[in-house]
N, C-alpha and C positions, 0 to 999 in steps of 0.2 A: 842468319843466325848475325848478331850484332856483336864486335870484337872493341876491347874496351882495353888499354894500356894507361898504366898507374906507374909511373915511376917517382920515388923516393928517396931519400940516403939509406933507407933501412930495406926499402924492397922496391924489385921489378914486377912486375905482375902485366901477363897479355893473358885474357881471357874472352873467352865468347860462349854462349848460352842462348841454346833453344830449348824454349820453356816446353810446347808441343813436338819432343824429339821420343825416344824410343828407349833411353837409358843408359847412353852409350857415355862413357868417362874415360878421359885421356888426361889424368891430373900429374902433376910432378910439382911439388913444395917442396923434396926433399925432406919432408916429415911422415915418415910410413902409416905411424895410427893417423894422423889430419885425412893423408890420401884415403885410406882405407872408411873414414866417415864418409867423407864427400865421394865416392865411390856408392856407399850405402842412398845419401840420399840422392843422388842422379836416378838410381834403380828406381826406387820406389815414388819419384816424381816425377819420372819417363822424362827426367831433361836429357839432352846431350849438353856437354859440358866440356871444354877443352880451355885447359890452365895450366898455366907454369908459374912459378912462383919462385923468384932467388930472393931471399932474406938472408939477413945478418944471424945465422943459425948459430953465428960462435957466440953471439951475445945470448940468449935462449929464442925460443920459437914465437914469443907473442906478439911483435911485429908482422910476423908473416902468416898467423890467423887469423890477426884482428884484421891486416889488410885485405886478406882472399874476402874475408865477410864483404867489405866497404865495397869490394868489385864487384861479387856476386850479387850483393843488394844492385847496386848500379844497374846493374845489367839485366836484373830481374824487374827493376822499376821500368825503364827503358822498355821491355817489354810487354809487361801489364795494362801501363796506365797510356790512358784514360782507359776506365776500369769499364766494361759494357759487354753485354751477351756472354755472363760469366754467371757460376752459382752465387761468390764473392766469398760466402763462408766453408771452411774444412773442419773435421776433425778427424781423431784417429786414437787408438790406442794402442801400442805396440808392445806382445811379448818377447822377451829374450830368458827363455828357461825362466827364472827366479824375478823378473826384474820385468816389470809393467810400467810403461809412461804414454801419457798422454798429451796431446800438441791440439788445440783449439785454437782457428786464428779465422782473421779476415780482411780481405783485401781493401783495408779502410781509408786509405791513403791517412794514418792516421798514427805513426807508428808509437809502438807502447809494445814492452817485454815484460812478460812474468817469469821466471825461469827459477822453480821451484823443485832440483835435480840437485842430491849430495854430489859434489865433484871435487873433494878434498882431496887428495892425495896428487899420486903417478900414475899412469899405464904405459911400462916402460918408462922411456925419458920425459913424455908427455905430463907438461902440469896439466891437469884436469878441470882446474879454474880455467882455464882458456877456451871451454867449451862455451859457456856464459860469453865471454869477452864474442866471439865467432859470431854468436847470437846476437847479440844486440847492434855488432855492427851493422849484418845481415837486415837484420828488420829494420832498424832507423834507416837506412840508406835505399829499402825497397819499399819504405808508408807500409809497413803490413804492423797488425793488432797481432799477436801471438802470446799463447800461456802455453808452455810446456812445463808439465807437474809430473813429479814422479809419484806414483801410486803403492811399488812395493820395490823390494830389488836390494841386492849389498854389490855384488860385483860392477865396479866404476865403468868396466869395460860393457857390460850389456847395457847397463845403466845408460852410457854416453851412445854407444852403436843405438838403442830406442829413440834415444831423444833425436837421434839424426833421422830416424826410418818414419818416425811417428808425422815428423816435421814434413818430409818430405810426400808422405799419404795425404795428410790433411792440406797441401798445398795443391796435391793433384785435383783433390777431389773440387776442391776452392775453386780451382780454373778450369772445371767443365765447364763444354759450351751450353749457352740455355739460350738460344735465339728469341726467347717468348719474355725473357726477362728485361731483356733491353741495358738499359741503365738499372743497376742492383741496389736502388738507395730511393727513398721518398723526397730525399733534398734532387733529385736528379742530375746530380755530379760527386764523384767520388776524387 
């Protein structure tokens, strides 16, 4: 389990990630809703994640959420690359009551994000637009190609939580070990 520390004028973050874990999350960002989303991600990705973030929450949640995405993305990249002997591609559709969100991803080492989930408004004091910022930071720092698409739904909490869970399940599936596949690319490298 690798540990990474990132200190800026806006946030101080220490985190460690075990990709092939048991879904154990010890997360303290000071943002209750965000902690809940990260715990859901860890559970469904089967990650063990320890993360402590002290951010400028008196300004708003933006810096903390984005910087956590950066750190988790860097830890994920360090854990996965160079890619070999894994499935590489993963997908999942997660239903939460009326909401359904689908995630398709590629451990491509070519970062790209398509995020089509309605995230206007707030859940409690949390600005929902920060979810896309989190995923963008994570995806670009991890080197993943990720599409997160809302299929249906209205409740913001359900849509956001389904997004985190769908990403977690798709990532877990992409990371399944496959000894036969070697480097999963016709190029011979990712």
